[in-house]
Structures are given as C-alpha cells and as structure tokens.
C-alpha positions in Angstrom: 3.1 38.7 84.5 0.5 38.6 81.7 1.2 40.3 78.4 -0.6 43.6 77.7 -3.1 43.1 74.9 -4.6 45.6 72.5 -3.3 48.2 70.1 -1.6 51.5 71.2 -0.9 53.9 68.3 2.4 55.8 68.7 2.9 57.7 65.5 0.8 58.6 62.4 2.0 59.8 59.0 -0.5 62.5 57.9 1.7 63.6 55.1 1.4 60.2 53.4 -2.4 60.6 53.1 -1.9 64.1 51.6 0.8 63.0 49.1 -0.4 59.6 48.0 -3.5 57.5 47.1 -3.3 54.5 49.5 -4.4 51.4 47.6 -3.7 48.7 50.1 -2.4 48.4 53.7 -0.1 45.8 55.3 1.3 45.1 58.7 4.9 44.4 59.4 7.1 43.9 62.4 10.1 46.0 63.0 13.6 44.7 64.0 14.7 47.1 66.7 17.2 47.3 69.6 16.2 47.9 73.2 16.9 51.6 73.5 14.9 52.2 70.3 11.8 50.5 71.7 12.1 52.5 74.9 12.3 55.7 72.8 9.3 54.7 70.7 7.3 54.1 74.0 8.0 57.7 74.8 6.7 58.8 71.4 10.1 59.9 70.0 9.5 58.8 66.4 9.0 60.6 63.2 7.6 59.1 60.0 7.4 62.2 57.9 10.1 61.7 55.3 10.2 57.9 55.5 9.7 55.3 52.8 10.3 51.6 52.3 12.6 49.8 49.9 13.1 46.1 49.0 16.8 45.1 48.6 18.0 41.6 48.2 14.6 40.1 49.1 14.5 42.0 52.4 12.2 44.9 53.3 13.7 48.1 54.9 12.2 51.3 56.3 14.4 54.2 55.4 14.3 57.8 56.8 12.3 56.7 59.9 13.8 58.8 62.7 13.8 57.3 66.2 15.4 59.8 68.6 18.1 58.4 70.9 16.9 57.3 74.3 18.2 59.8 76.9 19.3 57.1 79.3 20.7 54.8 76.7 24.3 56.2 76.6 26.5 53.8 74.6 23.7 51.5 73.6 21.9 54.1 71.4 22.0 53.5 67.7 22.0 55.8 64.7 18.5 57.5 64.7 18.0 57.2 60.9 19.6 53.8 60.3 17.6 51.6 57.9 15.3 49.4 60.0 14.5 45.9 58.7 10.8 45.0 58.4 9.6 41.6 59.2 7.1 40.1 56.7 6.7 36.7 55.1 8.9 36.1 52.0 5.8 35.5 49.9 4.3 38.9 50.9 7.6 40.7 50.2 7.9 39.1 46.7 4.3 40.0 45.9 4.9 43.6 47.0 8.1 43.7 45.0 6.2 42.6 41.9 3.5 45.2 42.4 6.1 48.0 42.9 8.0 47.1 39.8 5.1 46.4 37.5 2.6 49.1 38.5 5.1 51.9 39.5 3.8 52.0 43.1 5.6 52.8 46.3 5.6 51.6 49.9 5.0 54.2 52.6 4.9 53.8 56.4 1.5 55.0 57.6 1.7 54.4 61.3 3.6 52.8 64.2 1.8 51.1 67.0 2.3 48.6 69.8 0.4 45.3 69.4 0.8 43.0 72.4 4.0 44.8 73.4 5.5 44.4 69.9 6.3 47.3 67.6 4.3 47.1 64.4 4.4 49.3 61.3 1.5 49.8 59.0 2.6 50.1 55.4 0.6 51.5 52.5 1.0 50.5 48.9 0.5 53.9 47.3 0.4 55.9 44.1 1.5 59.5 44.1 -1.1 62.3 43.8 -0.8 65.0 41.2 -1.4 68.6 42.2 -4.9 68.7 40.9 -5.8 65.6 43.0 -4.5 67.4 46.2 -6.7 70.4 45.3 -9.7 68.2 44.7 -9.2 66.5 48.1 -8.9 69.9 49.9 -12.0 71.2 48.2 -14.0 68.0 49.1 -12.8 68.2 52.7 -13.8 71.9 53.0 -17.3 71.2 51.5 -17.8 68.3 53.9 -16.8 70.4 56.8 -19.2 73.2 55.7 -22.1 70.8 55.3 -21.4 69.3 58.8 -21.4 72.8 60.2 -24.7 73.7 58.5 -26.3 70.5 59.8 -25.1 71.2 63.3 -26.6 74.8 63.2 -30.0 73.4 62.1 -29.9 70.9 65.0 -30.4 67.7 62.9 
C-alpha cells in the first residue's frame, strides 16, 4: 500500500502568536507511542501551555497534552509526559546557543502529519510586552476595518 503524501495540520497554537514574536521556525519529529499517534489522528492534542526545553543535549516538548486514546486501555501513556523531539545534534546545539545567548525561548507552533509521520513546528521566539500586544491588536483592527471599507466600495 503506498504511503500517503502531503501535509495535514492537526493542531495550531494561536496563543503563541499572541504572546511571542516568532523569529525563526523549525521542524522536528516527535517520539511517540502508538496510542498517542492514534489520539493525535483524532485531533485530541492541546499545545496551549506547552514549551520546549533542551536537557543533556536532547530536545523535549513539555506541557503538550495528548488525551488518552479511548480504545488504548493499558497501553495509554501519561497525557502530559515530556515528549522527545527529533532533530539533528548540530541543530539542537545551535538552538541551545541562541537560547542561552539571546534569551529566547522555543515554542511549539503546530502539529501536523507529513507522510504519515507526526511533525512539530517549533518557533524560536521572544516574548511580547503588553504594549506590543496592544499595537498588534490595533493594527489587526485597522486592517479589518480597511478590508471592510474596500469590500463595501466593491474594489
């Protein structure tokens, strides 16, 4: 049977774009167990309070909640256990240096299937201040207002 190709997005972290300036994006594989993958296929995943940490040269996603698979019985794992992310050692070392030197953080942005494999999009981010959030909200409102006016005019 041929493998399915293409990308199917499963979860998206809207809160990350509200709370952080995303400077750079990376793709990482996720080390999961069978029932976790089945649960993700059903869309039972939450990225809201998740973050990534580098410990002993390995990259982990923490706070990522994957609900237990209802037919998984004894094979289900802890929903919030740290999940190991799969990246090349050189990339992890480069990220670690940027995090320590520039005071940045790694945030999971989205989870998707790419050719039947679960991938996680990471963002190298800097936290927004309150006035930055207000500026973004004002800019979004003005853009929406301009689009509405243009639509009324018919151009």
